[in-house]
Each structure stands twice: as structure tokens, then as C-alpha cells.
C-alpha positions in Angstrom: -11.3 -6.8 -24.1 -9.3 -3.2 -23.7 -5.9 -3.1 -25.2 -4.4 0.0 -23.7 -3.9 0.4 -19.7 -6.5 1.3 -17.6 -5.1 5.1 -16.0 -9.0 4.6 -14.4 -7.3 2.3 -12.3 -4.4 3.5 -11.1 -3.7 6.1 -7.7 -1.1 8.3 -7.0 -0.4 8.3 -3.3 2.1 10.3 -1.1 2.6 9.7 2.1 3.2 12.0 4.5 4.1 14.9 1.8 6.2 17.7 3.7 5.0 21.1 1.5 1.7 21.6 0.0 3.1 23.2 -3.2 4.8 19.4 -3.7 0.7 18.3 -3.4 -0.2 21.3 -5.9 2.3 20.0 -8.8 1.8 16.2 -8.3 -1.5 16.9 -9.1 -0.9 18.9 -11.8 1.4 16.6 -13.5 -1.2 13.9 -13.0 -3.6 16.3 -15.1 -1.0 16.1 -17.8 -0.8 12.6 -18.1 -4.4 12.1 -18.1 -4.7 10.5 -14.2 -7.3 11.4 -11.8 -7.2 9.5 -8.6 -4.7 11.2 -5.8 -4.4 10.2 -2.0 -2.5 11.8 0.2 -1.4 10.1 3.7 -1.3 12.3 6.9 0.4 15.3 4.8 2.3 17.5 7.3 1.1 20.6 5.9 -2.4 20.7 3.8 -2.4 24.3 3.7 -5.1 23.5 0.4 -4.8 27.9 -0.9 -1.3 26.7 -1.4 -2.2 23.3 -3.2 -4.2 25.2 -5.7 -2.0 27.9 -6.2 0.8 25.2 -8.2 -2.1 23.0 -9.2 -3.1 25.7 -11.3 -6.8 25.8 -12.3 -6.6 22.9 -15.1 -5.7 20.2 -12.3 -8.1 21.6 -9.7 -10.7 18.8 -10.6 -7.8 16.4 -9.1 -7.6 18.2 -5.7 -11.0 18.9 -5.7 -11.5 14.8 -5.5 -8.3 13.9 -3.4 -8.6 12.0 -0.3 -6.7 12.3 2.6 -6.2 9.2 4.4 -4.9 8.9 8.5 -2.2 6.2 7.6 -1.1 3.7 4.7 -2.8 0.8 5.7 -6.2 2.8 5.4 -5.1 4.1 2.5 -3.7 1.2 0.5 -6.3 -1.3 1.8 -8.1 -1.4 -1.2 -5.5 -1.9 -3.9 -4.6 -4.8 -5.4 -1.5 -4.1 -6.7 1.3 -1.6 -4.8 4.5 0.4 -6.6 6.5 1.8 -4.1 9.0 4.2 -5.3 12.6 4.5 -3.7 16.2 6.1 -4.6 17.6 3.7 -2.0 18.8 0.1 -3.4 20.2 -2.7 -1.8 19.1 -4.6 1.6 15.7 -4.8 1.6 14.8 -3.1 -1.6 15.8 -5.8 -4.2 12.8 -6.3 -6.4 13.5 -3.0 -8.6 11.9 -1.8 -12.2 12.4 1.2 -14.3 9.1 3.7 -15.1 9.2 1.9 -18.8 9.4 -1.5 -17.4 6.8 -0.6 -14.6 3.9 0.5 -17.3 5.0 -2.9 -19.3 4.1 -4.8 -16.6 1.1 -2.7 -15.1 -0.4 -2.5 -18.4 -2.7 -5.8 -18.4 -2.8 -5.9 -14.2 -4.8 -2.7 -14.6 -7.6 -3.7 -16.7 -9.4 -5.2 -13.5 -7.3 -4.2 -10.7 -6.8 -0.8 -8.6 -2.9 0.3 -8.7 -1.4 2.2 -6.2 1.5 4.2 -7.2 3.6 5.3 -3.6 5.7 8.1 -3.2 7.3 8.5 0.2 8.3 12.4 2.2 10.5 14.4 0.2 12.9 14.4 3.1 13.7 10.5 3.5 11.3 8.5 1.2 9.6 4.9 1.7 11.2 3.3 5.1 11.0 -0.1 5.0 8.3 -1.0 7.2 6.4 1.2 4.3 8.0 -0.8 1.7 7.2 -4.0 3.1 3.7 -3.1 1.5 5.0 -3.0 -1.8 4.4 -5.6 -4.2 6.9 -3.7 -6.5 9.5 -1.3 -5.9 10.3 1.2 -8.9 13.7 3.0 -8.9 13.9 6.2 -11.4 17.6 5.8 -12.8 19.6 9.3 -12.8 22.9 10.3 -13.5 25.0 11.7 -10.1 22.5 12.9 -7.5 19.5 10.0 -7.1 17.0 12.1 -5.3 14.4 14.1 -7.1 11.9 16.5 -6.2 8.4 15.1 -5.7 6.6 16.6 -8.0 9.2 15.9 -10.7 9.0 12.1 -10.1 5.7 11.7 -10.1 5.3 13.2 -14.0 8.3 10.8 -15.1 5.9 7.7 -13.8 3.0 9.7 -15.0 4.1 10.1 -18.4 5.3 6.4 -18.6 1.7 5.3 -17.9 0.4 8.0 -20.2 2.5 6.1 -23.1 0.5 3.1 -22.4 -2.6 4.3 -22.3 -2.5 4.3 -26.5 -3.4 0.6 -27.9 -0.6 -1.7 -27.2 -1.7 -5.8 -27.7 -2.7 -6.9 -24.2 -2.9 -9.9 -21.7 -5.4 -10.9 -19.5 -5.0 -10.4 -15.9 -7.4 -11.7 -13.5 -8.7 -9.4 -10.2 -5.5 -9.9 -7.6 -5.8 -9.8 -3.7 -5.9 -6.4 -2.4 -3.5 -5.0 0.3 -6.4 -5.5 2.8 -6.5 -9.5 1.8 -2.9 -9.8 1.8 -2.5 -8.7 5.1 -4.5 -10.5 7.1 -2.9 -13.4 5.0 0.4 -12.5 6.1 -0.7 -12.1 9.7 -2.1 -15.6 10.0 0.7 -17.0 8.2 2.7 -15.6 10.5 1.0 -16.4 13.7 1.5 -20.2 12.2 5.2 -20.3 11.3 5.9 -18.8 14.9 3.3 -21.9 15.9 5.0 -24.8 14.4 8.4 -23.1 15.1 9.2 -22.3 11.4 10.2 -18.7 12.4 12.1 -17.0 15.0 9.3 -15.6 17.7 11.7 -12.7 18.6 12.1 -11.5 15.6 8.9 -12.5 12.9 9.2 -9.6 10.7 12.7 -10.4 9.3 11.9 -13.9 8.6 8.2 -12.8 6.9 9.7 -10.4 4.5 11.2 -13.1 2.5 7.5 -14.8 2.0 6.2 -11.1 1.2 9.2 -10.6 -2.1 8.0 -14.7 -2.9 4.1 -13.8 -3.3 5.0 -10.1 -4.4 6.7 -12.1 -7.3 3.6 -14.2 -8.6 1.7 -12.4 -7.9 -1.1 -13.8 -5.8 -5.2 -13.6 -6.8 -8.0 -13.4 -4.2 -9.2 -17.1 -4.3 -5.5 -18.2 -3.8 -5.4 -16.2 -0.6 -8.4 -17.8 0.7 -6.6 -20.9 0.1 -3.1 -20.2 1.7 -5.8 -18.8 5.0 -7.0 -21.9 4.4 -4.2 -24.2 4.9 -2.8 -22.6 8.2 -6.3 -22.8 9.7 -6.4 -26.5 8.6 -2.6 -27.0 10.6 -3.7 -25.4 13.5 -6.9 -27.1 13.6 -4.8 -30.4 13.3 -2.3 -29.0 15.9 -4.7 -28.3 18.8 -6.3 -31.9 17.3 -3.3 -33.6 18.3 -2.2 -31.7 21.4 -5.7 -33.0 22.9 -5.3 -36.5 21.7 -1.8 -36.6 23.6 -4.2 -35.4 26.7 -6.9 -38.0 26.2 -4.4 -40.7 25.4 -2.3 -39.7 28.5 -5.7 -39.2 31.0 -6.7 -43.4 29.3 -3.4 -44.7 30.5 -3.4 -42.8 34.2 -6.9 -44.4 34.9 -5.8 -48.3 33.5 
């Protein structure tokens, strides 16, 4: 087993970046720190001339291999662990990590799992809806002004990850459920919890946030997601069976 973080399994994801210069500067920061996979989601301006100008010649390989996705769900579907970055604290943004602690946590996970580090738009960052797709939230501590330039934030995170690409004592981490597998499980779980009146159908996502936070702390393996979905299917089957049995019994009594 490798005794260092696997940078090849880590991707930087920029969600709706506003300025092509920030895309280029982020690509350059990634190149400096040995991270090659860049995904840009629904960019508001992706002028490649301006992107390449800031990336410089050394980071052109990162830009040329850059993936442009239409939406965040599509961009994250293959990742088993998603880290969201946030400058705002409180509310639904409770599970926080610093860049150093994050690198320590991702070290074992990176051996067999694809990891996405997600950055929001420059003007407002990630929304609460975006945050729901994340397993872990990352906050970069600052002295006075909490908002960092996008490329600066990417550099800080990539630097801490790069530090853990040197030899470190490791531990085993199995393949975790992908974002697509988790979202499918949450939909099945939400449906069954509404059916048994466990959560309020008028605002189910509010109550589901508690389950998302709970499962994000574990985190879930692919096999465990299948087990939870299987339990939901069995609950659904049993509920329908009991309902049908009740109808049959009522019909029998009427005939008697």
C-alpha cells in the first residue's frame, strides 16, 4: 500500500467561476503543486485566451485536459468524497476542517477513491444547495477579511495536499460510495421516510440535511449504500403488502 497521498485521485472543481483569469491562475497553482485534474462547471466566461495567459506555458497541460461540465450534479457524480470550501460559518455549515486537517483526513481516502475539492463562484461562494453535495466542509482561517481570491484559495489547499504527497504512515480506506450512488440513496430514503410519515412532506430537504450530515461523518462505502437502499425497498414492499392484506381481509368479511 502506498504511504503517501495520491494526488492523481484528486480533482479541483470550480463551480460557475466568473473570470477566466481565475481559471488560469487556479490551473497554474495546481500545476505548481502536482495536481492535474481540473473541472469547470458552467463558467460564466471561459475565454481561453485569457485563461491561458494566466495559466502560463507550464500549466497549459492542465488547461488542455480541463473538463467543462454543464451542472454540478454531472460534475460530481463519479466522486466518492466531495470537499466544499466556504468562508461563511454557522447554520448548515457545521462540519468544518482546515486545509492541514483536511490533508490528514484525505490521505487514506485518496488511495482508492476519487476526491473533488469544490470551490464556489467568486461573488457568493457555494450555496446551501451546493453544500448538500459535500461530505466535508473546508474553511481557510483568515485574520480580518474572510474572502480570498479564488486562485489563492486553490493554491493554499493544493499546497497542503502536496505536503502529504511525501512519505507518510498510512492506513487502509476502502472504496467509498460515489456522489451519484449517494444521491440515489438519499432520494430513495427521502421517499420512504415521507411514506411512513417520519419527515414532513412539506419541507423534506430540511429534515434530510440531518441524514446527510450524519452519513457524511461515517462515510459510507458503496456496499453500505446498497444495504440502505435494500432496507428502504423492503419497507416499501412490506407497507404495500400490509395495505393489500387489509383490503383482502375487509373484502372477506363483507362476503361472509
